[in-house]
C-alpha positions in Angstrom: 148.0 61.1 41.5 151.6 62.4 41.1 153.6 62.0 37.9 157.2 63.1 37.6 157.0 64.7 41.0 154.0 66.9 40.1 150.3 66.4 41.0 147.9 66.0 38.2 144.8 68.1 37.9 141.6 66.7 39.4 139.1 64.9 37.2 135.5 66.1 37.1 134.5 63.1 39.2 137.1 63.9 41.8 135.9 67.5 42.0 132.4 66.2 42.5 133.6 63.9 45.3 135.2 66.8 47.1 132.2 69.0 46.6 130.1 66.3 48.4 132.7 66.0 51.2 132.8 69.8 51.6 129.0 70.0 51.6 128.7 67.4 54.4 131.4 69.1 56.4 129.6 72.4 55.9 126.3 71.0 57.2 128.1 69.5 60.2 129.8 72.8 61.0 126.5 74.7 60.8 125.0 72.3 63.3 127.9 72.6 65.7 128.0 76.4 65.3 124.3 76.4 66.3 125.1 74.3 69.4 128.0 76.5 70.3 125.9 79.6 69.8 123.3 78.2 72.2 125.9 77.5 74.8 127.4 81.0 74.3 124.0 82.5 74.8 123.5 80.5 78.0 126.9 81.6 79.4 126.1 85.2 78.4 122.8 85.0 80.2 124.4 83.5 83.3 127.2 86.2 83.3 124.7 89.1 83.0 122.3 87.6 85.5 124.0 89.5 88.3 123.7 86.9 91.0 126.2 84.4 89.6 129.4 85.0 91.5 131.3 82.0 90.2 134.7 83.7 90.4 135.1 82.5 94.0 133.6 79.0 93.4 136.2 76.4 93.9 134.1 73.9 91.9 134.7 73.8 88.2 135.6 76.6 85.7 134.3 80.1 86.1 131.9 81.7 83.7 134.7 83.7 82.3 136.7 80.6 81.6 133.7 79.0 80.0 133.0 82.0 77.9 136.6 82.1 76.7 136.6 78.4 75.8 133.2 78.6 74.0 134.1 81.8 72.2 137.4 80.3 71.0 135.6 77.1 69.7 133.0 79.3 68.0 135.7 81.3 66.3 137.5 78.2 65.1 134.3 76.8 63.7 133.5 80.1 62.0 137.0 80.1 60.4 136.5 76.5 59.2 133.2 77.4 57.7 134.7 80.3 55.8 137.4 78.1 54.4 134.8 75.6 53.2 132.7 78.3 51.7 135.8 79.6 49.8 136.6 76.1 48.6 133.0 75.7 47.3 133.4 79.0 45.4 136.6 77.7 43.9 134.6 74.6 42.8 132.0 76.8 41.2 134.6 79.0 39.4 136.7 76.0 38.3 139.8 76.8 40.3 139.4 74.1 43.0 142.4 72.0 43.5 144.8 74.6 42.1 147.4 76.2 44.4 146.6 79.8 44.9 150.3 80.7 45.1 151.9 78.6 42.3 148.9 77.9 40.1 149.8 74.2 40.0 147.5 71.3 41.0 147.2 70.5 44.7 147.8 66.8 45.3 144.7 64.6 45.9 146.3 63.2 49.0 146.5 66.7 50.5 142.9 67.4 49.5 141.8 64.2 51.1 143.4 65.4 54.4 142.3 69.1 54.0 139.5 69.4 51.4 139.5 73.2 51.8 143.2 73.5 51.1 144.2 76.6 49.1 147.9 75.8 48.8 149.9 72.8 47.7 151.9 71.1 50.4 155.1 72.9 49.4 153.5 76.3 49.6 151.8 75.4 52.9 155.1 74.4 54.4 156.6 77.7 53.3 153.7 79.7 54.8 
């Protein structure tokens, strides 16, 4: 809720709600990271197999392309997991929902869109 142009601090119930949302997203990310890790391992094995000369294969992406794609996805998932873990730490220490730059409440609407947000919308726009 916003009053006089400023977001109000989150209630305990709202913090609990976001803790549940973050926990579910964390579980989903861990599952997807595991899947991506399996795929990376398969590509790594194919690349190091020695007999896979896919660089000249006109059909589909090369193993190098596949590796780059999967490694990029894995890195994005890892960064998202780190952001969620940091948000869960802020829940534990009582600073969740407070802008790390201004020290003011982050609007609930922003947290609905980005539950791991560290900055209010104004600071995020500036950054």
